[in-house]
C-alpha positions as CSV (number, residue, x, y, z in Angstrom):
1,M,-2.3,0.1,-21.5
2,R,-1.2,-3.4,-20.7
3,I,-2.8,-5.4,-17.8
4,K,-1.9,-8.8,-16.3
5,K,-3.9,-11.9,-16.6
6,S,-5.9,-12.9,-13.5
7,N,-7.5,-16.3,-12.8
8,R,-10.2,-14.3,-11.0
9,G,-11.5,-12.5,-14.1
10,L,-11.1,-9.2,-16.0
11,T,-10.4,-6.2,-13.7
12,F,-8.9,-2.9,-14.5
13,S,-9.4,0.8,-13.9
14,F,-8.8,3.7,-16.3
15,A,-9.1,7.5,-16.6
16,A,-12.7,8.5,-17.1
17,N,-13.8,10.2,-20.3
18,D,-17.1,11.5,-21.8
19,T,-18.3,8.1,-22.6
20,F,-17.0,6.0,-19.8
21,R,-17.3,7.0,-16.1
22,P,-18.4,5.3,-12.9
23,G,-22.0,4.3,-13.3
24,T,-21.9,3.9,-17.1
25,H,-23.8,0.8,-18.3
26,Y,-22.3,-1.5,-20.8
27,R,-22.4,-4.9,-22.5
28,Y,-19.6,-7.0,-23.7
29,I,-18.8,-9.3,-26.7
30,V,-16.3,-12.0,-26.8
31,D,-14.8,-12.2,-30.3
32,T,-12.9,-15.6,-30.1
33,A,-11.6,-15.3,-33.6
34,A,-9.9,-12.0,-33.1
35,S,-9.0,-12.8,-29.4
36,E,-10.8,-9.7,-28.1
37,I,-13.2,-8.8,-25.5
38,I,-15.2,-5.7,-26.5
39,L,-17.0,-3.5,-24.0
40,V,-19.7,-1.5,-25.5
41,A,-21.3,1.6,-23.8
42,D,-25.1,0.8,-23.6
43,E,-27.8,2.3,-21.4
44,A,-29.6,-1.0,-21.4
45,G,-26.5,-2.9,-20.7
46,K,-26.4,-5.5,-18.0
47,Y,-23.1,-4.4,-16.5
48,K,-22.1,-1.1,-14.9
49,L,-18.7,0.5,-14.3
50,S,-18.0,0.8,-10.6
51,K,-15.5,3.3,-9.2
52,K,-11.8,2.8,-7.9
53,G,-10.9,4.9,-4.9
54,A,-11.8,8.5,-3.9
55,K,-10.8,9.9,-7.3
56,A,-13.7,7.8,-8.9
57,K,-11.8,6.1,-11.7
58,P,-14.0,3.8,-13.7
59,L,-13.5,0.2,-12.8
60,V,-14.2,-2.9,-15.0
61,D,-14.8,-6.0,-12.9
62,L,-16.1,-9.0,-14.9
63,R,-15.7,-12.4,-13.1
64,N,-18.1,-14.7,-14.9
65,E,-17.0,-18.1,-16.5
66,E,-17.2,-16.8,-20.0
67,I,-14.7,-14.1,-19.4
68,K,-12.4,-16.4,-17.4
69,Q,-12.6,-18.9,-20.3
70,A,-11.8,-16.2,-22.9
71,M,-8.7,-15.2,-20.9
72,S,-7.5,-18.6,-20.0
73,K,-4.7,-18.7,-22.4
74,A,-3.6,-15.1,-22.3
75,S,-0.1,-14.1,-21.3
76,Y,-1.4,-10.6,-20.8
77,M,-4.0,-8.0,-22.2
78,E,-3.9,-4.8,-24.1
79,V,-6.6,-2.3,-23.4
80,E,-7.6,0.2,-26.2
81,I,-10.4,2.8,-25.7
82,K,-12.1,3.8,-29.0
83,G,-15.2,6.1,-28.9
84,D,-18.0,4.0,-27.2
85,R,-15.8,0.8,-27.1
86,I,-13.2,-0.5,-24.9
87,I,-11.4,-3.3,-26.6
88,V,-9.4,-5.8,-24.5
89,H,-6.8,-7.6,-26.9
90,I,-5.8,-10.9,-25.5
91,I,-2.1,-11.5,-26.2
92,K,-0.9,-15.0,-26.3
93,L,2.9,-15.5,-26.3
94,D,4.2,-18.8,-27.5
95,A,7.6,-18.2,-29.2
96,N,9.8,-21.2,-29.1
97,V,13.1,-19.5,-30.2
98,E,15.2,-22.6,-30.0
99,G,13.3,-24.0,-33.1
100,L,13.5,-20.8,-35.1
101,S,15.9,-20.1,-38.0
102,D,18.3,-17.3,-38.2
103,R,16.0,-15.5,-40.6
104,Q,13.0,-15.8,-38.1
105,L,15.0,-14.5,-35.4
106,V,16.0,-11.4,-37.4
107,D,12.5,-10.8,-38.2
108,M,11.8,-10.2,-34.5
109,L,13.8,-7.0,-34.9
110,D,11.0,-5.6,-37.1
111,K,8.1,-6.3,-34.7
112,T,6.3,-3.3,-33.3
113,E,5.0,-5.5,-30.4
114,D,7.6,-6.2,-27.6
115,I,8.9,-9.7,-28.0
116,T,8.9,-11.9,-25.0
117,F,10.3,-15.4,-25.0
118,E,12.2,-17.9,-22.8
119,I,15.3,-19.7,-24.1
120,D,18.3,-21.5,-22.9
121,K,21.3,-19.1,-23.6
122,K,23.5,-21.9,-24.9
123,A,20.9,-22.8,-27.5
124,L,20.9,-19.2,-28.8
125,I,24.7,-18.9,-28.8
126,E,24.8,-21.9,-31.2
127,H,22.8,-19.8,-33.6
128,D,25.0,-16.7,-34.0
129,S,26.8,-14.5,-31.5
130,A,26.3,-11.5,-33.8
131,L,22.7,-12.1,-33.7
132,I,22.6,-12.1,-29.9
133,E,24.2,-8.6,-30.0
134,M,21.6,-7.4,-32.5
135,L,18.7,-8.6,-30.4
136,T,20.4,-7.1,-27.3
137,V,20.8,-3.7,-29.0
138,A,17.0,-4.0,-29.9
139,G,16.2,-4.5,-26.4
140,I,14.9,-8.0,-26.6
141,F,17.0,-9.0,-23.5
142,S,16.8,-5.7,-21.7
143,E,15.3,-5.2,-18.3
144,K,13.2,-2.4,-19.8
145,N,10.9,-4.9,-21.3
146,R,9.9,-6.1,-18.0
147,N,8.9,-2.6,-17.0
148,D,6.8,-2.0,-20.0
149,L,4.0,-4.3,-18.6
150,S,1.5,-2.7,-16.5
151,Y,-0.2,-4.7,-13.8
152,V,-3.0,-4.1,-11.4
153,F,-2.4,-5.9,-8.1
154,D,-5.4,-6.6,-5.8
155,V,-5.1,-5.7,-2.1
156,V,-6.8,-6.6,1.1
157,S,-6.4,-4.3,4.1
158,L,-7.1,-5.3,7.7
159,F,-7.0,-3.1,10.7
160,S,-7.2,-0.2,8.2
161,G,-7.9,2.7,10.4
162,A,-8.2,6.1,8.5
163,G,-6.2,4.5,5.7
164,L,-2.7,6.0,6.2
165,L,-1.1,2.7,5.2
166,D,-3.5,2.1,2.4
167,Y,-3.4,5.7,0.9
168,P,-0.2,5.3,-1.1
169,F,-1.7,2.0,-2.6
170,A,-4.9,3.5,-3.3
171,T,-3.3,6.4,-5.3
172,D,-1.2,4.2,-7.3
173,D,-2.8,2.8,-10.6
174,D,-0.9,-0.5,-10.1
175,F,-2.9,-1.4,-7.1
176,D,-6.7,-1.9,-6.4
177,I,-7.8,-2.2,-2.8
178,K,-10.6,-4.8,-2.9
179,F,-11.4,-4.9,0.7
180,A,-10.7,-3.1,4.0
181,V,-12.0,-3.4,7.6
182,D,-11.8,-1.5,10.9
183,F,-14.1,-1.2,13.9
184,D,-13.8,2.6,14.5
185,E,-16.6,4.6,13.0
186,G,-14.7,7.9,12.9
187,A,-11.7,6.2,11.1
188,V,-13.9,4.4,8.7
189,Q,-15.7,7.7,7.8
190,T,-12.3,9.3,7.0
191,Y,-11.3,6.2,5.0
192,K,-14.4,6.3,2.9
193,K,-14.1,10.0,2.1
194,N,-10.4,9.7,1.0
195,I,-10.1,6.2,-0.4
196,G,-13.3,4.4,-1.0
197,D,-16.5,2.6,0.1
198,H,-14.9,-0.8,0.1
199,I,-14.3,-0.7,3.9
200,L,-16.4,-2.5,6.4
201,C,-16.9,-1.1,9.9
202,M,-16.9,-4.1,12.1
203,D,-14.9,-6.1,14.6
204,I,-12.4,-8.2,12.8
205,R,-13.0,-11.0,15.3
206,D,-16.4,-11.4,13.8
207,L,-15.1,-11.4,10.3
208,D,-15.3,-14.8,8.6
209,E,-12.2,-15.3,6.4
210,R,-14.3,-17.0,3.8
211,N,-15.9,-13.6,3.1
212,V,-12.5,-11.8,2.5
213,P,-11.8,-11.7,-1.3
214,S,-8.6,-13.3,-2.7
215,A,-5.9,-10.7,-3.5
216,D,-2.2,-10.4,-4.4
217,L,-1.3,-8.6,-1.2
218,L,-2.6,-8.5,2.4
219,I,-1.6,-5.4,4.4
220,G,-2.5,-4.3,8.0
221,G,-1.5,-2.4,11.1
222,V,-2.5,-4.5,14.0
223,P,-3.6,-2.0,16.8
224,C,-0.4,-0.9,18.5
225,V,-1.9,0.2,21.9
226,G,-0.7,-2.9,23.6
227,Y,2.8,-2.8,22.1
228,S,3.7,0.9,22.4
229,N,5.8,2.6,25.2
230,S,3.3,5.3,24.9
231,N,1.0,3.2,27.1
232,R,3.4,2.5,29.9
233,A,1.3,0.1,31.9
234,G,1.0,-2.3,29.1
235,N,-0.6,-5.0,31.0
236,E,-4.2,-4.0,31.2
237,A,-6.9,-6.4,29.9
238,L,-7.7,-4.2,27.0
239,D,-4.0,-4.0,26.0
240,I,-3.8,-7.7,26.1
241,E,-7.0,-8.0,24.0
242,H,-5.4,-5.8,21.4
243,R,-2.2,-7.8,21.3
244,L,-4.2,-10.9,20.6
245,L,-5.7,-9.4,17.4
246,V,-2.5,-10.4,15.6
247,D,-4.2,-13.9,15.7
248,D,-6.9,-12.5,13.5
249,F,-4.3,-11.3,10.9
250,I,-2.8,-14.8,11.0
251,R,-6.2,-16.4,10.8
252,I,-7.2,-14.4,7.6
253,C,-3.9,-14.8,5.9
254,R,-3.9,-18.6,6.6
255,G,-7.5,-18.9,5.4
256,N,-6.4,-17.5,2.1
257,A,-3.1,-19.6,2.0
258,N,-5.2,-22.8,2.5
259,S,-7.2,-21.9,-0.7
260,H,-6.1,-22.3,-4.3
261,S,-5.1,-18.7,-4.5
262,K,-2.6,-17.6,-1.7
263,Y,-1.7,-14.0,-1.1
264,S,1.6,-13.5,-2.8
265,M,2.7,-11.1,-0.1
266,F,1.7,-9.8,3.3
267,V,2.7,-6.9,5.3
268,I,2.2,-6.1,9.0
269,E,3.5,-2.7,10.3
270,N,3.5,-1.8,13.9
271,V,5.6,0.0,16.6
272,R,9.0,-1.6,17.1
273,Q,7.9,-3.1,20.4
274,F,6.1,-5.8,18.4
275,L,9.4,-7.4,18.1
276,T,10.3,-7.6,21.7
277,K,7.1,-7.3,23.8
278,E,6.7,-10.3,26.2
279,N,10.0,-11.8,24.9
280,G,8.9,-11.7,21.2
281,R,5.8,-13.6,21.8
282,Y,3.9,-12.0,19.1
283,L,6.6,-12.0,16.5
284,E,6.9,-15.7,17.3
285,K,3.2,-16.1,16.5
286,V,3.6,-14.8,13.0
287,L,6.7,-16.7,12.4
288,T,5.5,-20.1,13.5
289,S,2.0,-19.7,11.9
290,L,3.0,-18.5,8.5
291,S,6.5,-19.7,7.7
292,D,5.4,-22.8,6.1
293,D,4.1,-20.8,3.1
294,Y,6.1,-17.6,3.3
295,N,9.6,-16.3,3.6
296,I,9.4,-13.7,6.4
297,T,11.6,-10.7,6.9
298,Y,11.3,-7.6,9.3
299,S,13.0,-4.5,10.0
300,V,12.6,-1.2,12.0
301,V,12.3,1.8,9.7
302,N,12.8,5.4,10.8
303,D,10.6,8.1,9.1
304,S,13.3,10.5,8.8
305,S,15.5,7.9,7.2
306,V,13.2,7.5,4.2
307,G,12.4,11.2,3.8
308,G,9.9,12.0,6.4
309,Y,9.5,14.7,8.9
310,S,9.7,12.8,12.2
311,N,11.8,10.3,14.1
312,R,8.8,8.0,14.3
313,E,9.9,4.3,14.0
314,R,7.8,1.4,12.7
315,M,8.4,-2.2,12.5
316,V,7.8,-3.5,9.0
317,L,7.3,-7.3,8.6
318,I,6.9,-8.7,5.1
319,G,6.1,-12.2,4.0
320,S,6.5,-13.5,0.4
321,L,5.6,-16.7,-1.1
322,K,8.4,-19.3,-1.1
323,E,8.8,-19.3,-4.9
324,M,9.2,-15.4,-4.7
325,G,12.4,-15.6,-2.5
326,K,12.9,-13.6,0.5
327,V,12.2,-10.0,0.4
328,V,15.1,-7.6,1.3
329,I,14.1,-4.4,3.2
330,P,16.6,-1.9,2.3
331,D,18.6,-0.3,5.1
332,V,18.1,3.4,4.1
333,E,19.8,6.5,5.7
334,L,19.5,9.9,3.9
335,S,22.5,12.3,4.2
336,S,20.1,15.2,5.2
337,H,16.8,15.0,7.1
338,K,13.6,17.0,6.8
339,T,12.5,18.9,9.8
340,A,9.2,19.6,11.7
341,G,9.5,23.1,10.3
342,D,9.6,21.9,6.7
343,A,6.2,20.1,7.3
344,L,4.5,23.0,9.2
345,R,5.4,25.6,6.8
346,K,3.1,23.7,4.2
347,V,0.1,24.2,6.3
348,D,-2.3,27.2,5.7
349,S,-5.8,28.1,5.9
350,S,-6.7,26.2,2.8
351,W,-6.1,22.9,4.7
352,F,-9.5,21.2,5.6
353,N,-8.6,20.5,9.2
354,Y,-6.8,23.8,9.8
355,N,-9.0,25.0,12.6
356,D,-9.4,21.6,14.2
357,I,-7.6,22.3,17.5
358,T,-8.4,21.4,21.1
359,K,-8.5,24.6,23.2
360,A,-6.2,24.4,26.1
361,S,-7.2,25.6,29.7
362,Q,-5.6,28.8,30.9
363,K,-3.5,26.9,33.4
364,T,-2.2,24.7,30.6
365,V,-1.4,27.7,28.4
366,E,0.6,29.2,31.4
367,K,2.7,25.9,31.5
368,M,3.2,25.9,27.8
369,A,4.8,29.4,27.9
370,Y,7.7,28.0,29.9
371,V,8.8,25.5,27.2
372,K,11.6,26.3,24.7
373,P,11.6,24.8,21.1
374,G,12.9,21.2,21.3
375,H,12.2,20.9,25.0
376,N,9.3,19.5,27.2
377,Y,7.7,19.3,30.6
378,K,11.2,19.6,32.2
379,D,11.1,23.3,31.5
380,I,7.9,23.8,33.6
381,P,9.1,24.5,37.2
382,E,6.3,22.6,38.9
383,M,6.8,19.5,36.8
384,K,10.6,19.3,36.3
385,H,11.0,16.7,39.0
386,L,8.2,14.4,37.7
387,D,8.6,11.3,35.6
388,R,6.6,11.6,32.5
389,H,6.7,10.6,28.9
390,S,9.1,12.6,26.9
391,N,6.4,14.0,24.7
392,T,4.6,15.6,27.6
393,Y,4.3,19.3,27.0
394,R,6.8,18.8,23.9
395,R,7.4,21.9,21.9
396,L,8.6,21.0,18.4
397,S,11.8,22.5,16.9
398,E,11.7,24.0,13.4
399,N,15.2,22.7,12.8
400,E,14.8,19.1,13.9
401,P,12.6,16.2,12.9
402,A,9.5,15.9,15.0
403,P,9.3,13.2,17.7
404,T,6.7,10.5,17.3
405,I,3.3,12.1,17.1
406,C,1.2,10.0,19.4
407,N,-2.2,11.5,20.4
408,W,-0.9,15.0,20.9
409,R,-3.9,16.3,22.6
410,K,-3.3,14.0,25.6
411,V,0.4,15.1,26.1
412,N,0.0,18.7,24.7
413,I,2.4,18.6,21.9
414,M,3.0,22.2,20.6
415,P,4.2,23.9,17.5
416,P,7.5,25.8,17.6
417,V,5.7,29.1,18.2
418,G,2.5,29.7,20.2
419,N,1.0,28.4,23.4
420,R,-1.5,25.8,22.0
421,I,-1.4,22.2,20.8
422,L,-1.0,21.1,17.2
423,S,-3.9,21.3,14.8
424,V,-5.1,18.2,13.1
425,S,-3.7,19.6,9.8
426,E,-0.3,20.3,11.4
427,A,-0.1,16.7,12.7
428,A,-1.2,15.4,9.4
429,A,1.5,17.4,7.6
430,I,4.1,15.9,10.1
431,M,2.8,12.5,9.2
432,G,3.6,13.3,5.6
433,L,0.1,13.9,4.3
434,N,-0.9,16.8,2.1
435,K,-4.0,18.9,2.1
436,D,-6.0,16.6,-0.1
437,F,-6.3,14.1,2.8
438,K,-9.1,15.2,5.0
439,F,-10.0,13.8,8.4
440,Y,-13.6,13.5,9.6
441,G,-15.6,12.8,12.7
442,K,-15.5,14.3,16.1
443,L,-12.3,16.1,17.0
444,P,-10.9,13.4,19.4
445,Q,-11.6,10.8,16.7
446,M,-9.7,12.7,14.1
447,Q,-6.8,13.3,16.5
448,Q,-6.6,9.5,17.4
449,A,-7.0,8.4,13.7
450,C,-4.1,10.6,12.6
451,S,-1.8,9.6,15.5
452,N,-2.6,5.9,15.2
453,G,-1.4,5.7,11.5
454,V,1.8,5.0,9.8
455,T,3.6,8.1,8.3
456,Q,3.3,8.5,4.5
457,H,7.1,8.2,3.8
458,I,7.2,4.8,5.6
459,A,3.9,3.7,3.9
460,R,5.3,4.7,0.5
461,F,8.5,2.8,1.4
462,I,6.5,-0.3,2.1
463,K,4.5,0.1,-1.2
464,A,7.6,0.5,-3.2
465,I,9.1,-2.7,-1.8
466,C,5.8,-4.6,-2.5
467,K,5.5,-3.2,-5.9
468,T,9.2,-4.2,-6.9
469,Y,8.7,-7.8,-5.7
470,L,5.2,-8.2,-7.1
471,Y,6.3,-6.9,-10.6
472,K,9.2,-9.3,-10.5
473,Y,7.1,-12.2,-9.5
474,A,4.4,-11.5,-12.1
475,N,7.1,-10.9,-14.9
476,E,8.8,-14.3,-13.9
477,S,5.4,-16.0,-14.0
478,L,4.8,-14.6,-17.6
479,G,8.3,-16.0,-18.6
480,L,9.8,-12.7,-19.3
481,S,13.3,-13.7,-17.9
482,L,15.8,-15.8,-19.8
483,M,16.2,-19.3,-18.4
484,A,19.5,-19.8,-16.5
485,A,22.2,-21.2,-18.7
């Protein structure tokens, strides 16, 4: 497996085997002559493999000066596991094609190692146009070579909640979440069980940005209570306090930007009202505070448009370093949409939170009985003249995407059949989660943690965009693209 060079040291995860697993002690040898770092399993070894994520993949994390020096001239590394040893081959690419003869260029075709070089096209054309064609057919100039490199991008997560934004990153071997933080104990418990122990339970306003590790990517969903139409008052002191938490995201992002190692990208996801609330004051905060270092783009993404089960909309704002160019958020619209019924049919008694349901009072059950699929409180005779949120006593339709799943206990969102509110598992399925993701804590905490999160289809959409641009930036940094003519 190939891994990228990092100025922070040697960090990578891999599949466990009989010799190497989380907790295995090891020592290392730096073989300068062979350009190798050799990790040897040794019960008396000074170092120990930690674990990445809930799946407990072994994680190597060496950051001392000896390791950094050994890697200083690497273009990338190849990792090979042999018995009780892990061999990290340090690959140095220094091919000056312009100075090579035709014979030397042709010799490249026989190399088993992928060849990577940078050259002015005009200089190569002067050699031989037929040679260019041979190299092209061999894949030397092909985009596929860029994709052959495997990277691990470090991630920092703020306002992490139960981890619904983090989960697609945590389950992708190309990402390693180094740090996460949230103040809600129930959400943090769920995060730890599903993703990992790297999350802190604390008020982010007390977090010193100097204690946040450097990373390639910063992600976060600033609390949306103050922005969402679900809370119609919108001006209470607590709401205003939540809204100002965007300042802490900016503070931590800028703290890193002022250091020698900036985040390559950052992502803020929130409800769409983030863009417009108080005449766009909070969007303007981000733009004015971070635009000196980053290109910033934003869009509103609908869950059903990217393959999800609901019409939930989220604002996605992405910043990328100036040298990366501006990120394009694709405008996606699928020809056919999934429905609430598609999600609910997946749920059975094997789901961990299958029986986590708030029991409604008899009076509430009687009101529920009036409501048809796809309808709401307007079907209830005594409530039809009231002005309530459209999700109040909302009964889902099997044949339509679900509405936004806010805290369904508070408004009594029901399945298509049955006079009860949704279970935690049913809501999780509509959010795009599978039965492997388990919510913990008290029932109200689980319900709130699920409803506060981003849907998995939107989260995976965000991850795919970040991965595309981080790969492109890393490859260009390695010089894998041809120089412009």
